[in-house]
N, CA, C and O atoms as a Tinker XYZ file with bonds, in Angstrom:
   288  protein
     1  N     -6.339000   21.104000    6.009000    73     2
     2  CA    -7.625000   20.923000    5.372000    64     1     3
     3  C     -8.351000   19.778000    6.065000    63     2     4     5
     4  O     -7.764000   18.735000    6.354000    81     3
     5  N     -9.614000   19.986000    6.322000    73     3     6
     6  CA   -10.412000   18.945000    6.955000    64     5     7
     7  C    -11.268000   18.237000    5.911000    63     6     8     9
     8  O    -11.398000   18.705000    4.780000    81     7
     9  N    -11.839000   17.128000    6.293000    73     7    10
    10  CA   -12.702000   16.399000    5.360000    64     9    11
    11  C    -13.924000   17.219000    4.983000    63    10    12    13
    12  O    -14.528000   16.976000    3.939000    81    11
    13  N    -14.302000   18.191000    5.815000    73    11    14
    14  CA   -15.434000   19.055000    5.494000    64    13    15
    15  C    -15.098000   20.007000    4.350000    63    14    16    17
    16  O    -16.006000   20.554000    3.723000    81    15
    17  N    -13.820000   20.216000    4.066000    73    15    18
    18  CA   -13.402000   21.092000    2.985000    64    17    19
    19  C    -13.383000   20.370000    1.644000    63    18    20    21
    20  O    -13.174000   20.994000    0.603000    81    19
    21  N    -13.602000   19.053000    1.666000    73    19    22
    22  CA   -13.573000   18.258000    0.440000    64    21    23
    23  C    -14.981000   17.985000   -0.062000    63    22    24    25
    24  O    -15.906000   17.761000    0.718000    81    23
    25  N    -15.122000   18.010000   -1.381000    73    23    26
    26  CA   -16.403000   17.688000   -2.006000    64    25    27
    27  C    -16.156000   16.695000   -3.126000    63    26    28    29
    28  O    -15.029000   16.535000   -3.596000    81    27
    29  N    -17.206000   16.040000   -3.542000    73    27    30
    30  CA   -17.130000   15.057000   -4.615000    64    29    31
    31  C    -17.797000   15.657000   -5.852000    63    30    32    33
    32  O    -18.916000   16.165000   -5.778000    81    31
    33  N    -17.111000   15.595000   -6.970000    73    31    34
    34  CA   -17.666000   16.099000   -8.222000    64    33    35
    35  C    -18.383000   14.986000   -8.966000    63    34    36    37
    36  O    -17.991000   13.823000   -8.885000    81    35
    37  N    -19.426000   15.342000   -9.685000    73    35    38
    38  CA   -20.164000   14.406000  -10.522000    64    37    39
    39  C    -20.289000   15.005000  -11.917000    63    38    40    41
    40  O    -20.331000   16.224000  -12.082000    81    39
    41  N    -20.349000   14.125000  -12.924000    73    39    42
    42  CA   -20.490000   14.562000  -14.309000    64    41    43
    43  C    -21.804000   14.018000  -14.858000    63    42    44    45
    44  O    -22.064000   12.816000  -14.804000    81    43
    45  N    -22.629000   14.922000  -15.390000    73    43    46
    46  CA   -23.847000   14.523000  -16.082000    64    45    47
    47  C    -23.450000   14.257000  -17.530000    63    46    48    49
    48  O    -23.323000   15.190000  -18.322000    81    47
    49  N    -23.256000   12.994000  -17.874000    73    47    50
    50  CA   -22.742000   12.645000  -19.201000    64    49    51
    51  C    -23.732000   12.993000  -20.312000    63    50    52    53
    52  O    -23.327000   13.116000  -21.468000    81    51
    53  N    -25.007000   13.153000  -19.996000    73    51    54
    54  CA   -25.981000   13.559000  -21.000000    64    53    55
    55  C    -25.839000   15.037000  -21.369000    63    54    56    57
    56  O    -26.205000   15.445000  -22.471000    81    55
    57  N    -25.307000   15.832000  -20.444000    73    55    58
    58  CA   -25.132000   17.272000  -20.696000    64    57    59
    59  C    -23.743000   17.621000  -21.215000    63    58    60    61
    60  O    -23.560000   18.672000  -21.829000    81    59
    61  N    -22.774000   16.761000  -20.979000    73    59    62
    62  CA   -21.389000   17.043000  -21.366000    64    61    63
    63  C    -21.277000   17.176000  -22.886000    63    62    64    65
    64  O    -21.789000   16.342000  -23.632000    81    63
    65  N    -20.597000   18.241000  -23.334000    73    63    66
    66  CA   -20.402000   18.463000  -24.770000    64    65    67
    67  C    -18.932000   18.308000  -25.175000    63    66    68    69
    68  O    -18.568000   18.594000  -26.315000    81    67
    69  N    -18.097000   17.858000  -24.248000    73    67    70
    70  CA   -16.727000   17.485000  -24.571000    64    69    71
    71  C    -15.770000   18.610000  -24.882000    63    70    72    73
    72  O    -14.830000   18.417000  -25.653000    81    71
    73  N    -15.976000   19.771000  -24.312000    73    71    74
    74  CA   -15.065000   20.897000  -24.537000    64    73    75
    75  C    -13.698000   20.635000  -23.904000    63    74    76    77
    76  O    -12.673000   21.020000  -24.465000    81    75
    77  N    -13.676000   19.987000  -22.747000    73    75    78
    78  CA   -12.423000   19.631000  -22.093000    64    77    79
    79  C    -11.893000   20.643000  -21.104000    63    78    80    81
    80  O    -10.757000   20.517000  -20.647000    81    79
    81  N    -12.681000   21.642000  -20.760000    73    79    82
    82  CA   -12.247000   22.644000  -19.784000    64    81    83
    83  C    -11.942000   21.991000  -18.439000    63    82    84    85
    84  O    -11.001000   22.387000  -17.752000    81    83
    85  N    -12.731000   21.000000  -18.068000    73    83    86
    86  CA   -12.520000   20.315000  -16.788000    64    85    87
    87  C    -11.163000   19.615000  -16.770000    63    86    88    89
    88  O    -10.431000   19.697000  -15.783000    81    87
    89  N    -10.833000   18.936000  -17.847000    73    87    90
    90  CA    -9.551000   18.239000  -17.923000    64    89    91
    91  C     -8.391000   19.232000  -17.926000    63    90    92    93
    92  O     -7.333000   18.960000  -17.359000    81    91
    93  N     -8.590000   20.363000  -18.555000    73    91    94
    94  CA    -7.565000   21.406000  -18.559000    64    93    95
    95  C     -7.328000   21.939000  -17.139000    63    94    96    97
    96  O     -6.187000   22.150000  -16.729000    81    95
    97  N     -8.411000   22.153000  -16.403000    73    95    98
    98  CA    -8.303000   22.701000  -15.047000    64    97    99
    99  C     -7.820000   21.675000  -14.026000    63    98   100   101
   100  O     -7.044000   22.010000  -13.131000    81    99
   101  N     -8.267000   20.444000  -14.152000    73    99   102
   102  CA    -7.943000   19.390000  -13.174000    64   101   103
   103  C     -7.625000   18.081000  -13.895000    63   102   104   105
   104  O     -8.439000   17.158000  -13.877000    81   103
   105  N     -6.454000   17.984000  -14.527000    73   103   106
   106  CA    -6.123000   16.785000  -15.309000    64   105   107
   107  C     -5.970000   15.513000  -14.480000    63   106   108   109
   108  O     -6.008000   14.414000  -15.033000    81   107
   109  N     -5.800000   15.639000  -13.182000    73   107   110
   110  CA    -5.700000   14.460000  -12.324000    64   109   111
   111  C     -7.079000   13.939000  -11.916000    63   110   112   113
   112  O     -7.192000   12.868000  -11.319000    81   111
   113  N     -8.127000   14.703000  -12.243000    73   111   114
   114  CA    -9.477000   14.339000  -11.816000    64   113   115
   115  C    -10.375000   13.993000  -13.005000    63   114   116   117
   116  O    -11.258000   13.144000  -12.882000    81   115
   117  N    -10.159000   14.644000  -14.160000    73   115   118
   118  CA   -11.023000   14.456000  -15.326000    64   117   119
   119  C    -10.241000   13.961000  -16.523000    63   118   120   121
   120  O     -9.061000   14.272000  -16.689000    81   119
   121  N    -10.918000   13.182000  -17.359000    73   119   122
   122  CA   -10.339000   12.730000  -18.622000    64   121   123
   123  C    -11.459000   12.629000  -19.640000    63   122   124   125
   124  O    -12.508000   12.051000  -19.360000    81   123
   125  N    -11.238000   13.192000  -20.825000    73   123   126
   126  CA   -12.200000   13.024000  -21.913000    64   125   127
   127  C    -11.980000   11.665000  -22.540000    63   126   128   129
   128  O    -10.847000   11.292000  -22.847000    81   127
   129  N    -13.049000   10.928000  -22.731000    73   127   130
   130  CA   -12.975000    9.622000  -23.359000    64   129   131
   131  C    -12.598000    9.797000  -24.833000    63   130   132   133
   132  O    -13.201000   10.608000  -25.537000    81   131
   133  N    -11.613000    9.045000  -25.291000    73   131   134
   134  CA   -11.139000    9.158000  -26.676000    64   133   135
   135  C    -12.218000    8.792000  -27.691000    63   134   136   137
   136  O    -12.241000    9.347000  -28.789000    81   135
   137  N    -13.101000    7.878000  -27.346000    73   135   138
   138  CA   -14.124000    7.429000  -28.290000    64   137   139
   139  C    -15.375000    8.306000  -28.280000    63   138   140   141
   140  O    -15.906000    8.655000  -29.335000    81   139
   141  N    -15.837000    8.656000  -27.089000    73   139   142
   142  CA   -17.099000    9.399000  -26.989000    64   141   143
   143  C    -16.904000   10.905000  -26.886000    63   142   144   145
   144  O    -17.810000   11.672000  -27.213000    81   143
   145  N    -15.719000   11.337000  -26.431000    73   143   146
   146  CA   -15.484000   12.763000  -26.218000    64   145   147
   147  C    -16.175000   13.299000  -24.981000    63   146   148   149
   148  O    -16.244000   14.513000  -24.785000    81   147
   149  N    -16.682000   12.418000  -24.149000    73   147   150
   150  CA   -17.402000   12.803000  -22.939000    64   149   151
   151  C    -16.463000   12.712000  -21.741000    63   150   152   153
   152  O    -15.642000   11.801000  -21.642000    81   151
   153  N    -16.602000   13.664000  -20.847000    73   151   154
   154  CA   -15.748000   13.712000  -19.662000    64   153   155
   155  C    -16.130000   12.637000  -18.659000    63   154   156   157
   156  O    -17.302000   12.305000  -18.489000    81   155
   157  N    -15.114000   12.107000  -18.004000    73   155   158
   158  CA   -15.318000   11.150000  -16.935000    64   157   159
   159  C    -14.360000   11.440000  -15.798000    63   158   160   161
   160  O    -13.359000   12.134000  -15.979000    81   159
   161  N    -14.662000   10.918000  -14.646000    73   159   162
   162  CA   -13.830000   11.131000  -13.467000    64   161   163
   163  C    -12.751000   10.065000  -13.370000    63   162   164   165
   164  O    -12.974000    8.895000  -13.682000    81   163
   165  N    -11.595000   10.491000  -12.935000    73   163   166
   166  CA   -10.524000    9.570000  -12.582000    64   165   167
   167  C    -10.561000    9.444000  -11.065000    63   166   168   169
   168  O    -10.593000   10.456000  -10.364000    81   167
   169  N    -10.556000    8.271000  -10.568000    73   167   170
   170  CA   -10.629000    8.100000   -9.115000    64   169   171
   171  C    -12.011000    8.473000   -8.605000    63   170   172   173
   172  O    -13.017000    8.266000   -9.283000    81   171
   173  N    -12.043000    9.028000   -7.394000    73   171   174
   174  CA   -13.341000    9.321000   -6.778000    64   173   175
   175  C    -13.827000   10.751000   -7.021000    63   174   176   177
   176  O    -14.905000   11.115000   -6.552000    81   175
   177  N    -13.061000   11.564000   -7.740000    73   175   178
   178  CA   -13.517000   12.912000   -8.080000    64   177   179
   179  C    -13.594000   13.863000   -6.913000    63   178   180   181
   180  O    -14.425000   14.771000   -6.905000    81   179
   181  N    -12.744000   13.669000   -5.932000    73   179   182
   182  CA   -12.751000   14.523000   -4.747000    64   181   183
   183  C    -11.753000   15.655000   -4.894000    63   182   184   185
   184  O    -10.605000   15.443000   -5.285000    81   183
   185  N    -12.208000   16.867000   -4.574000    73   183   186
   186  CA   -11.365000   18.063000   -4.612000    64   185   187
   187  C    -11.693000   18.968000   -3.436000    63   186   188   189
   188  O    -12.777000   18.878000   -2.858000    81   187
   189  N    -10.764000   19.831000   -3.086000    73   187   190
   190  CA   -11.119000   20.877000   -2.130000    64   189   191
   191  C    -12.243000   21.742000   -2.712000    63   190   192   193
   192  O    -12.287000   21.980000   -3.919000    81   191
   193  N    -13.128000   22.198000   -1.867000    73   191   194
   194  CA   -14.310000   22.949000   -2.296000    64   193   195
   195  C    -13.962000   24.121000   -3.226000    63   194   196   197
   196  O    -14.638000   24.327000   -4.234000    81   195
   197  N    -12.949000   24.864000   -2.908000    73   195   198
   198  CA   -12.587000   26.037000   -3.712000    64   197   199
   199  C    -12.216000   25.649000   -5.147000    63   198   200   201
   200  O    -12.664000   26.289000   -6.098000    81   199
   201  N    -11.411000   24.618000   -5.300000    73   199   202
   202  CA   -11.017000   24.144000   -6.637000    64   201   203
   203  C    -12.207000   23.550000   -7.372000    63   202   204   205
   204  O    -12.343000   23.723000   -8.583000    81   203
   205  N    -13.066000   22.855000   -6.648000    73   203   206
   206  CA   -14.254000   22.263000   -7.268000    64   205   207
   207  C    -15.164000   23.342000   -7.839000    63   206   208   209
   208  O    -15.717000   23.175000   -8.927000    81   207
   209  N    -15.322000   24.430000   -7.128000    73   207   210
   210  CA   -16.172000   25.526000   -7.614000    64   209   211
   211  C    -15.632000   26.108000   -8.916000    63   210   212   213
   212  O    -16.405000   26.458000   -9.807000    81   211
   213  N    -14.321000   26.212000   -9.029000    73   211   214
   214  CA   -13.713000   26.732000  -10.261000    64   213   215
   215  C    -14.057000   25.821000  -11.441000    63   214   216   217
   216  O    -14.386000   26.301000  -12.525000    81   215
   217  N    -13.980000   24.514000  -11.227000    73   215   218
   218  CA   -14.289000   23.564000  -12.291000    64   217   219
   219  C    -15.771000   23.641000  -12.658000    63   218   220   221
   220  O    -16.113000   23.673000  -13.841000    81   219
   221  N    -16.642000   23.671000  -11.670000    73   219   222
   222  CA   -18.087000   23.734000  -11.914000    64   221   223
   223  C    -18.428000   25.000000  -12.697000    63   222   224   225
   224  O    -19.168000   24.945000  -13.679000    81   223
   225  N    -17.899000   26.124000  -12.268000    73   223   226
   226  CA   -18.179000   27.399000  -12.937000    64   225   227
   227  C    -17.557000   27.464000  -14.333000    63   226   228   229
   228  O    -18.035000   28.211000  -15.187000    81   227
   229  N    -16.499000   26.690000  -14.572000    73   227   230
   230  CA   -15.826000   26.707000  -15.864000    64   229   231
   231  C    -16.409000   25.760000  -16.894000    63   230   232   233
   232  O    -15.996000   25.777000  -18.054000    81   231
   233  N    -17.359000   24.937000  -16.490000    73   231   234
   234  CA   -17.946000   23.975000  -17.425000    64   233   235
   235  C    -18.996000   24.687000  -18.282000    63   234   236   237
   236  O    -20.017000   25.133000  -17.759000    81   235
   237  N    -18.755000   24.798000  -19.595000    73   235   238
   238  CA   -19.685000   25.557000  -20.437000    64   237   239
   239  C    -21.070000   24.930000  -20.589000    63   238   240   241
   240  O    -22.033000   25.635000  -20.891000    81   239
   241  N    -21.185000   23.637000  -20.387000    73   239   242
   242  CA   -22.497000   22.995000  -20.534000    64   241   243
   243  C    -23.204000   22.770000  -19.194000    63   242   244   245
   244  O    -24.345000   22.309000  -19.165000    81   243
   245  N    -22.536000   23.090000  -18.099000    73   243   246
   246  CA   -23.134000   22.877000  -16.783000    64   245   247
   247  C    -23.257000   21.410000  -16.417000    63   246   248   249
   248  O    -24.135000   21.027000  -15.643000    81   247
   249  N    -22.372000   20.586000  -16.976000    73   247   250
   250  CA   -22.457000   19.139000  -16.755000    64   249   251
   251  C    -21.791000   18.681000  -15.461000    63   250   252   253
   252  O    -21.967000   17.531000  -15.057000    81   251
   253  N    -21.045000   19.540000  -14.816000    73   251   254
   254  CA   -20.327000   19.142000  -13.606000    64   253   255
   255  C    -21.008000   19.767000  -12.400000    63   254   256   257
   256  O    -21.351000   20.949000  -12.396000    81   255
   257  N    -21.192000   18.947000  -11.384000    73   255   258
   258  CA   -21.817000   19.419000  -10.162000    64   257   259
   259  C    -21.059000   18.946000   -8.944000    63   258   260   261
   260  O    -20.196000   18.072000   -9.029000    81   259
   261  N    -21.388000   19.529000   -7.816000    73   259   262
   262  CA   -20.776000   19.175000   -6.537000    64   261   263
   263  C    -21.767000   18.351000   -5.739000    63   262   264   265
   264  O    -22.928000   18.725000   -5.574000    81   263
   265  N    -21.284000   17.229000   -5.252000    73   263   266
   266  CA   -22.068000   16.395000   -4.353000    64   265   267
   267  C    -21.342000   16.396000   -3.018000    63   266   268   269
   268  O    -20.199000   15.951000   -2.922000    81   267
   269  N    -21.998000   16.888000   -2.012000    73   267   270
   270  CA   -21.372000   16.966000   -0.686000    64   269   271
   271  C    -21.022000   15.570000   -0.212000    63   270   272   273
   272  O    -21.793000   14.624000   -0.378000    81   271
   273  N    -19.837000   15.460000    0.386000    73   271   274
   274  CA   -19.412000   14.172000    0.937000    64   273   275
   275  C    -20.203000   13.889000    2.201000    63   274   276   277
   276  O    -20.498000   14.792000    2.984000    81   275
   277  N    -20.537000   12.636000    2.384000    73   275   278
   278  CA   -21.237000   12.229000    3.605000    64   277   279
   279  C    -20.244000   12.182000    4.746000    63   278   280   281
   280  O    -19.104000   11.746000    4.587000    81   279
   281  N    -20.692000   12.631000    5.882000    73   279   282
   282  CA   -19.841000   12.551000    7.077000    64   281   283
   283  C    -19.824000   11.119000    7.564000    63   282   284   285
   284  O    -20.855000   10.451000    7.650000    81   283
   285  N    -18.625000   10.670000    7.879000    73   283   286
   286  CA   -18.484000    9.272000    8.313000    64   285   287
   287  C    -18.347000    9.179000    9.798000    63   286   288
   288  O    -18.218000    8.080000   10.338000    81   287
């Protein structure tokens, strides 16, 4: 896998409704906050593009998006 195959996920906390599908799909990347019930990223939120698309498509509120990594 090359760095071009990796993408960074972002969470729009205003749109998140706390269903937890993201945490179910990628528990090493997402965690629902115990107090707010809103999803947040663990670490830098980087995943292979294919896995990231599954998470984005699985978010019922559309709160998760892909931000392309900058080439260094």
